Steps between C-alpha positions, in 0.01 A plus 500: 500500500447874512570759768321833523621749761196651669710710734873576494522746786433498874240627740497871408662569163413797275484302174493123581255266663637286783598134476282274285553256215272302271645170376314314229569127452216252484375721786467867567702556818564813706825552687432766762226758485628839612323842484387614153572161339129410468435772247803388302360145504180633350703679232652166387155384386516189725170437673570560870205277588676199344811535717511187716846512675685788669846439641612752765870527581444679837248732655660841485229725361682576178471131403148436620262791548318485163385152591253671733352700214506191268320281754233755581439550130463121463251485780287779345521335157386157634247616761325790335589512130397151408858399423659163546865431552714188565639424844786720617821378661731734686847367561762649729752445781415370847252737664292544180193322644499693826542837334243447225241335723531800734460737204194315367339502844565868562435689176132562412380297201780250509335203672308212343642515148268339242802327347760267642797662677804296591790636710822309456827547686822380337867495588780345291296213361395488132145448384297514175228723372370327190811426293703778659751405770542752780815497711492738797816572689559711811718806438651753739318833523394666821584360843233265638306512172444186301545597132480269201641511153322289236625297206242400233579225252286420196555338167878483547534863605572656842423841649646601833357784708688626806217675689679740732848366582848578600788312343488141633591153388135394490426772243788379281374141527146617406631668189743226381477457123164685481416628159390828661553643848302795638698654783437763765712794388388751759821708497786599273834342580651832604210580739415166666224478752401255770337151463487508117728425205671775314574496129845356529377215717227427245768454240705290742204264563429471128864420425541249781171329409570501127161639414404546136355853533455750782215737581568771761190613689358625831668839469502762777495846345872543554568207264350691213766773535784262407586260219419177687519296178861596455577435868350146476685453173833543675434163662287322242552481125155380388190686385369748759168684506420788732143400582207731446126463556327289233830378349437150358783245457456163326700222654 
């Protein structure tokens, strides 16, 4: 299993793309698809027209908006450039079908895709994509917003991804004994903000879940002004990476 960070920042960040992660198992899977992550996907050398599954944690724009560019590009490729691509499945929390069907019906050039498109809603029930087991779990983020974290298991290894989350028991459960956890580290511990983890809480989750290694990501600009690795390390004694765009970690 291999993780490549496509975006380690948030919606508007001077040096980082927003949330997006490429996970390679027996599949090429995308976790979230925030602004500027599509160009980083292209930089990895992975053929974007072979991506078959995209898992969205929630529909804040910083986790989703590059899907619009990606899908329009796929339509142009298949309709007018003679390209062929496999069917595409988009997976997300309840409300995914309504939102995306409305988007496809409204945006010019998005209707009648010449390839299969499946919209799947999930919530706390595991499923398989090829030989990769996907375990979604609802986490606490914004009020009245259904947000998922995802756990991916393949070939005896486990990767946990928080999406956007506050500290909550479901997040600890999602991360339990994972070989690698990628956590929302929006703020430094000494400057916490609303509805997200701060660096100290990331370390707390990693310690309580006994994860093997920890990647901090999803930084607001303020997080880059402090030593968030050291702050997380006050709670967790394992290996910690401060995520950056195009960082690749083998699991």
